N, C-alpha and C positions, 0 to 999 in steps of 0.2 A: 504494500500500500504506500502511495507517495506521501511524503511528509508535507504538511501544510504549515507555514509559518505566518504569524500575524505580521502586519507591516512593521510594527515596532520591533519585533524580534528579528525580522529580516534586516532592518536598519542596523541593529547591533552587530549582526554577523558581518555586514558590509564594513562597518567602522573598524572591526578587528582584523579583517582579512587583508591580504596583499593587494597591490594594484592589479586591477583586472582589465581584460581586453575590452575594447569599445563595443557598444551595441550598434550594429551596422544597419542603417536604413538606406537602401538605394532609392534614388529618385530618377525615374525614367522620364525626363523632361523634354520639352521642345520649346527652345528659345529662338528657334529659326524656322523658316518656312511659312506657309500660308495660314497656319493656326497658332503662330507665336503670340498673337495678341491675347489669346486665352491661356496658352501654356505658361507664359512668363509669370503672371501674377499667382497662378496656382503653385508653381515651383517655388516662388519666393515665400509664400505663406507656409508651405510645407517645410522649407529649410529653416525659416525664422523661428518656428515653434521649437524645433529641436535645439537650436542655438539658445533659445530662452531657457529650456530645461537645463542645459549645461551651465549657463551663466547664473541662473537664479537658484537652481536646486542641486547642482553638481551632477546632473544627469538623471538617470532613472534607477532607483534603488541603489544609489551610490556609484553607478557606472556611467561614464560619459557616453553620449551618443556620437556616432560618426555618420555623416551623410555622404553618400557616393552618388554624384550626379552624372548621368550619362545621357547625351543628347540623341533623341530619336527622330526629330523632325516630323513627328506624327507619322512615321513610316514604319510599316509592320516589320519589314526585314531588318531595319536598323534596331527596332525595339527588341527583336529576338537576339540580335547580336549583343545588345547591351546586357540582356539577361545572362547570356552565356559567359560574357566577360566579367561579370560581377558576382555571380552566384557563389563562387568559391571563396569570396572574401568575408564570409560570415553573414551574408545577407539574411535578415530576419523576415522580411515581408516585402513583396513587390506591389507597387501601385502604378500600373502602366499608363493610365489616363488615355486609353485608346481601346475601343471595342475590337478592332482588328488585331492588335497586339495581344489582347486578352485571349481571344479564341486560339491563337497559336501557343500561348503559354500554359493554358489549362492542363494539357497532358504532361508538359514538361515539369511544372511545379509539383504535380501529383507524384511523378516518378522520383523527383529530387527531394521530396518531403519538405517543401518550402511553401508557406501560405501566400495566397494572392488576394489582395483586397481591391475590388472594383466597385467603389462607392458611387452608386448612381449611374453605372454604365456597365458594359461588358455583356456576358451571357446571362440573361435574366433568370433562366431556370437553375443557375448555380445557387440560387436561394435554397434549393433542396440539398441539405447537407448529407442526406443519406446516400446520395450519388456523387456529389462534388465535395469530397472530403477536405480539400485544400483551398477551396475558393469561397470567398465571402463577399457579399454585396450589400451588407447593412449600411445605413438604416433604411434604404429604399432602392428600388430598381426601376427600369424603364416602364415595365407594365404597371407599376404603381403610379408612375408619372402620367401615363396615358389615362388611367382610370381617374386620377386626381383631376385632370383636365375636364373629363366628361362630368364628373361629380360637380365641379364648379359651374360648368355650363348648365347643368340641371338646376342648380340653385338660382342661376341668373334667369332661367326661363320658367320658374315656378314649378320645377320638377317634371317638365314635359318637353322632350326633344323630338317627339313624333313629327315627321314631315319636315324637320329642319335639315339643312345641308351643311356639312362640315368638310372643308378642304384641308388636307394634310400636305403641307409643303415640306419635303424632307430631303436630307442629304442622301444621295443615291449610293449608299454604302451599307455595310453590315450594321453600323451604328444607326443610320437613318431608318432602316427597315425594321428595327426592333419593335416599335409600337404597333405595327400594322395589324398583326394577328389580334392583339387585344382590342384595338379600335374596331376591327371587323366584328368581333364577338359582341362588343358593346353596342355597335350599330344595330345588330339583330335584336338585342335585349331592349334597347330604348327607342328603336324605330327611326333613327336618323340616317340620312344618306351620306356615305363617306366617299369623297373624291380624292384620288391619290395624284400628287404632283411632284415627281422626283426632280431633284436638281443635281446635276453632275458636279463633281469636284473641280475646282475649289468652291464654286458657287457664285462666280461673278456674273454669269449670264443667266438671267431669270425673266427676260422680257416675255417670252412665250407663256410661262407659267402664270404671270400676273395678268396677261391679257385674257387667259382662260378664267382667272378669278373674276375679272371684270365682266366677262360674258356670263359666267355661271351664277354670279351674285349669291355666294354662300352666306349663310347666317353667321358663321364663324370660320376663322382660319386658324389652324394649329400648325406650329412650326417645330420641326426637329432638325435644327441646323447647328452649325459650328463654324467659328472663324468668320471670314469675310462674307460667307453666305448670309449670316444674320443681318449684317449691316445693309447688304444689298436688298434683302427681302423687306426690311422695315422701310427703306427708302422707296422701294417699288410700291409697297402698300400705300404709302403716303401719296405717291404720284397718281394713283388711281382713286385716291380719297376713300380708301377702305377705312372704316371706323376703327381706330386703334383699340378702343375698349372691347372690341370683338375679335381681337388678334391676341393669341396666347401661345407662348413658346414653352418648350421643355426647359429644364434648369441649365442646359448648356446653351440656351438662346436667350439668356436673361442677365447679362452683365452690362457694365457701364459702356464699354467700347462698342456694344451692339447697337446702342440707341443714340449715343452722343452725336454721331455724324448727321443724323436726321433732324437735329435741333428740336424746335418746338413741335414739329410734326409728329414726333414719337411719343408725345404726351399721352398717357393713358394705357400704353402697351403693357401687357401682363406676361408673367412667366410663373410656372410652378416651381417649388423649391422644397428641399428637405432640411434646410437650415435657415437661420435668421440672417438679416442683412444689417449693414451699418457698422459704425465703429463704437457704439455706446456699450462696450463691455469691458470690465476690468482687465481681462487678459491682454487687451491691446495697449493699455497703459503700461503693463509690465513689459510687453515687447518693445514699446517705445523706449523705456528706461534701460532695459538690460541688453537690448539688441541694437536698435537704431541709433540711440544716442552714443553708444560705444563704437559705432562704425562697423558693426558686425552684420548688418542686414545683407541678405542675399541680393537684393536689388537696391534701388535708390531710397527705399524706405517710404515711398509716397503712395504705396498701394494699400496700406492698412485700412481695413473697413470696406474695401471694394469687394464685390461679390466673389470673384474667383480667388482672390487672396484669402478671404475668409474660408473658402471651401478647402484650399490647400492646408490652411492652419487646422481646420476641423479634421481633415484626414490624418494629419500628423498627431493630433490629440488622441484620436481613436486608436492609432497605432501605439502610442505611448501607454495608454491605459490598458491595452491588451498585453503589452510587455510587462507592466506591473502585475497584472493578473497572472501571467505565466510565472513570474518570479515567486509569487505567493503560492501557486499550486505546486511548484517543483522545489521550493525551498532553496533556491539559488538565484543570485543576480546574474550569473553568467549563463543566460538562457541560449538554447540552440533554436534553429528554425522550427524544429519539430515541437519544442516547448512553446514557442511563439504561437504555433497553430492551436495548441491546447488553450492558450490564453485568449485567443480570438474566439474560440468556440464557447468559452465560459464568460465572455465579456458581459458586464451588466452596467448600463448607464442609466442613472436616474437623475432627477432634478437636483437633489442634494449634492451629488457628485459634480454636476455641471456648474452649480453655484460655487462650490469650493474651488473649482478650476478657473473661476472668473468668467464663466460663460452662462449666466442664468438665462433660461428660456432660449438658448441658442439653437437647440435641436431637440427632437422628441426623445423621450425616455424609451429604452428598449433593452431586451435581453436576447442573447444569441444562445443557441442550443445545438446539439448534434443534428437534430432534424431541420432546424431553421437557421440558415446562414444569412438570411435577408432582413431580419428584424421585422417590425410591424408594418412597414410601408406607409407611414403617415406622410401626407403631402399638404403643404401650404401653398398660398398664392401671393406673389409680389406684384407691385405695380410701379411704373416709372413716372416720376414727376419731372417733367422737362424744365420747369422753372427753377426748382431747387436742385436739380440734377442729382436726385437721390431715389433709391428704391425703398419701398415700404412694404412690410408684411401686412397684407390686408385680410388674412384669414388665419385661423388656428391650423395646426397640423392635424389633418383629419384622416380617418380611415378610408381605405380604397376598397374596391370590389373584390373581397377575398374569394368569393365563389368563382367568379370568372377567372381571376388570376391564378388561383390554386389549381384549377383544372388544366390550364395551359402549362403551368409549371410541371405538374404531374405527367402530362403528355410528352413534353419536350425532354424532360430529364429521364423519363422512362425509355424513350427512344435512344437517348445517348447511352444509357446504361446497357441496353441491349446491343447496340452497335459496338461497344467497347468491352463487352463481357464483364461488366461491373456488377458485383453483388451488393445491393443496398445494405448499408450498415445501420447502426443505432437500434437494432432490434434487441 
């Protein structure tokens, strides 16, 4: 039976022990290429949180953290190369920030016994921990996002979408196609018409799609975009005078750089989210004091509070809390990737912990288990104010359609298990 230590006892062990190896957290970043505008702030937030832990707390459980950044350019082949070149350096968990890279890494991390965290992206059915033992996508996934959009539109229409038309403008890639099955099932359930409008990489050419929107006159437009595609789409929507309050994006289509170029015309645009927005959280004061003011920021230090910086910081926080959990489970601060996986599978985040971390009401409370690697899938909605140039959370984090999503997860993960001769665990 594995020994469990309290945090206090673990701290005493750390103080008495020798200097230990760093806890290594790779960052598969993209600061170059067509998606750099989103990749840079995420990578900065991810790096700055680990620097904060080193500077303020002396690391995690008395062990310093080490970030290894590898540039992928949002290219799947480069992402796999980054994984192969860094996995032997003690890498505890990978966060590839790319659905394409994620699909390629799933069999690799499973064979190598290294966990993969794809927070709000990747293969949605990896939420089934019985099949995907080393992949986690808590606290929410793409199918939660699609359902969250539909639930919000149901609220906006008094609970009735029958006869309504919803157009999906999506990145023509594995990422962009993720919500289609869910939206198709929800269209059957709620009686709305779904129109699919793919946009090819990188997304600068969208005239034909928005001409079709103008012809079709949909009641709502949903966007599954990334990078320059988002900016172009919002500008094109403004050009045809599509009402922004009826235009809602996934969480990768709802950052500052997506809307700023459209100026006042972007006012009222919305996006779903799985975390809060803005800078009004104590953790950011700590980052300012211990990281930015010391000249240790990964970037210029001017992204704090922006949507994707916050998301990168949130991802790092969840990784750090999983590492703490692993240390407590195994009674050692020098955790291995396999131990880190155990910590991720036993992770528990509640509001008391979030408040203690300086992040009150920053994200939903959730528990991870052997069966459920995806968390509760709670989704909120944000809206852009062009005058103040700020995002605001305009709804609570609310439940999504577990019946529809659960059936799709079971179907997809079951097919994956059959194709790969995987015997479901957790029994």
